[in-house]
C-alpha positions in Angstrom: 45.2 -87.4 205.6 47.0 -85.9 208.6 49.1 -82.9 207.8 52.3 -84.0 209.5 52.0 -87.8 209.3 55.6 -89.0 208.4 54.2 -92.1 206.7 52.1 -90.0 204.4 55.0 -87.8 203.4 57.2 -90.9 202.9 54.7 -92.2 200.4 54.6 -88.7 198.8 58.3 -88.6 198.2 58.3 -92.2 197.0 55.5 -91.2 194.6 57.6 -88.3 193.2 60.6 -90.5 192.8 58.6 -93.1 190.9 57.2 -90.4 188.6 60.7 -88.9 188.2 62.0 -92.3 187.0 59.3 -92.3 184.4 60.6 -89.1 183.0 63.9 -90.7 181.9 62.5 -94.1 181.1 61.4 -95.5 177.7 57.8 -95.9 178.8 55.1 -95.0 176.4 52.9 -92.1 177.3 49.9 -94.4 178.0 52.0 -96.3 180.5 53.1 -93.1 182.2 49.5 -91.8 182.5 48.4 -95.0 184.1 51.3 -94.9 186.5 50.4 -91.3 187.5 46.8 -92.0 188.4 47.8 -95.1 190.4 50.5 -93.3 192.3 48.3 -90.3 192.9 45.5 -92.4 194.3 47.9 -94.3 196.5 49.6 -91.3 197.9 46.4 -89.3 198.5 44.3 -92.3 199.6 41.6 -91.1 197.2 39.0 -93.6 195.9 39.2 -92.3 192.3 41.8 -90.3 190.5 41.3 -89.2 186.9 43.7 -87.4 184.5 42.6 -85.0 181.7 45.0 -83.6 179.1 44.6 -80.5 176.9 44.5 -81.4 173.2 45.0 -78.8 170.5 43.6 -79.1 167.0 42.5 -76.8 164.2 39.3 -76.0 166.0 41.1 -74.9 169.2 41.7 -76.6 172.5 39.7 -79.3 174.2 40.1 -81.4 177.4 40.1 -85.2 177.0 39.9 -87.7 179.8 42.9 -89.9 179.3 42.9 -92.4 182.2 41.6 -93.3 185.6 42.6 -96.1 188.0 39.2 -97.1 189.2 36.5 -96.6 186.5 35.6 -99.0 183.7 36.8 -98.2 180.2 33.4 -97.2 178.9 33.5 -94.1 181.2 36.9 -93.1 180.0 36.2 -93.6 176.3 35.7 -90.5 174.2 35.1 -88.1 177.2 35.9 -84.6 176.1 35.1 -81.1 177.4 35.5 -77.6 176.0 37.9 -75.4 177.9 35.0 -73.5 179.5 33.1 -76.6 180.6 32.9 -78.3 184.0 35.2 -78.3 187.0 38.0 -79.5 184.8 37.6 -76.6 182.4 37.6 -74.1 185.3 40.8 -75.6 186.8 42.6 -75.6 183.4 41.6 -72.1 182.4 42.0 -70.4 185.8 45.2 -72.4 186.6 44.4 -73.0 190.2 42.9 -75.9 192.3 39.2 -76.1 192.9 37.7 -78.0 195.9 34.1 -79.3 195.7 32.7 -80.5 199.0 29.6 -82.1 197.4 29.9 -82.9 193.7 26.2 -83.5 193.3 25.4 -80.0 194.4 28.1 -78.3 192.2 26.6 -76.9 188.9 29.9 -77.0 187.1 30.4 -80.8 187.8 29.4 -82.6 184.7 29.6 -86.3 185.7 26.8 -86.5 188.3 25.5 -89.9 187.0 29.0 -91.4 187.4 29.3 -89.8 190.9 26.0 -91.4 191.9 27.0 -94.8 190.6 30.4 -94.8 192.4 29.2 -93.0 195.5 31.6 -90.0 195.0 31.1 -87.1 197.3 34.0 -84.6 197.5 36.7 -83.8 195.0 39.7 -81.6 194.3 40.9 -80.7 190.8 44.5 -79.5 190.4 46.2 -78.1 187.3 49.2 -79.9 185.8 51.9 -77.3 185.0 55.2 -77.5 183.3 58.1 -75.3 184.1 56.9 -72.2 182.3 53.6 -72.3 184.1 51.8 -73.6 181.1 48.9 -75.9 182.0 48.8 -79.2 180.1 46.1 -81.0 182.0 44.1 -81.6 185.2 44.2 -84.3 187.9 41.0 -84.9 189.9 40.9 -86.8 193.2 37.6 -88.0 194.6 36.5 -89.3 198.0 33.4 -91.4 198.9 32.7 -89.3 202.0 32.5 -85.6 202.6 36.0 -84.3 203.0 37.7 -81.0 203.6 40.9 -81.0 201.6 43.7 -79.4 203.7 46.4 -77.1 202.4 48.9 -79.8 203.0 46.9 -82.2 200.8 46.5 -79.6 198.1 50.2 -78.9 198.1 51.0 -82.6 197.9 48.6 -83.2 195.0 49.9 -80.1 193.2 53.5 -81.4 193.6 52.6 -84.8 192.1 50.6 -83.1 189.4 53.4 -80.8 188.3 56.0 -83.6 188.4 53.6 -85.7 186.3 53.3 -82.8 183.9 57.0 -82.8 183.4 57.0 -86.5 182.6 54.2 -86.2 180.1 55.7 -83.1 178.5 59.1 -84.7 178.1 57.6 -87.9 176.7 55.6 -85.8 174.1 58.8 -83.9 173.2 60.7 -87.2 172.7 57.8 -88.6 170.6 57.6 -85.5 168.5 61.4 -85.5 167.9 61.2 -89.2 166.9 58.4 -88.5 164.4 60.3 -85.6 162.9 63.4 -87.7 162.6 61.5 -90.5 160.9 59.8 -88.1 158.5 63.1 -86.6 157.5 64.7 -90.0 157.0 61.7 -91.0 154.9 62.0 -87.9 152.7 65.7 -88.6 152.1 64.9 -92.2 151.1 62.1 -91.1 148.8 64.3 -88.6 147.1 67.1 -91.1 146.6 64.5 -93.6 145.2 63.2 -91.0 142.9 66.6 -90.4 141.4 67.0 -94.1 140.8 63.7 -94.2 138.9 64.5 -91.1 136.9 67.7 -92.7 135.7 66.2 -96.2 135.1 63.1 -95.0 133.3 64.3 -91.7 131.9 61.3 -89.9 133.5 60.9 -86.6 135.4 61.0 -86.3 139.2 57.2 -85.7 139.3 56.5 -88.9 137.3 58.9 -90.8 139.4 57.0 -89.7 142.5 53.6 -90.6 141.0 54.9 -94.0 140.1 56.0 -94.6 143.7 52.8 -93.3 145.1 50.7 -95.6 142.8 52.9 -98.5 143.7 52.4 -97.7 147.4 48.6 -97.7 147.0 48.5 -100.8 144.9 50.6 -102.8 147.3 49.3 -101.2 150.4 52.8 -100.5 151.6 54.2 -97.2 152.8 56.2 -94.8 150.6 59.2 -95.6 152.8 58.9 -99.3 152.1 58.7 -98.7 148.4 61.7 -96.3 148.5 63.7 -98.8 150.5 62.9 -101.6 148.1 64.0 -99.5 145.1 67.3 -98.5 146.8 68.0 -102.1 147.8 67.4 -103.4 144.3 69.7 -100.7 142.9 72.4 -101.8 145.4 72.0 -105.4 144.5 72.4 -104.6 140.8 75.7 -102.7 141.2 
């Protein structure tokens, strides 16, 4: 990539616009992740781009490979690293890009068999930051020949990575908000259904809940479905 090539920077701005549109779209997260690696590969002219996201659970944080635009599914499936592992872990924990001229000679690079198979030589890993500087993932770009990534290239990939981080973060926020709304709505329906059962069967709230839970298990339907059926039956009997 030439540092002041107008065509490259036109592609760069088009890439940012495409990712920006994803932020306000109703795309699912999986679609956005695929879009990001495809756009990043196109704008950087890299042979392979991969995207890792930080996942938090009760045992702490891990990095999971979520998608790539040029590697078969078997490579992507169930690939995880601890936060202190590999090039990806280094980039995520140090919050700065890392350039590797020869991946097969880099001790921190964990996927040497994959690199041999695909003929990958050089790479750069860039952190994905949201507005408060928090790192939510890492984007890796690989070339099939030895390559010295320039400052302009690093800045370009960083801009794409950070714009992508915003799209992912906002999508997760919307998803979490939707889950919370649905959970609250379900609780309200269950409470209303419990009251109906308590009146019909002259039982306690605890017994009413147990009845609904058993019904849910027996019919393999959700508690929400059971609650909605009870409420509907009550309305039809009015």
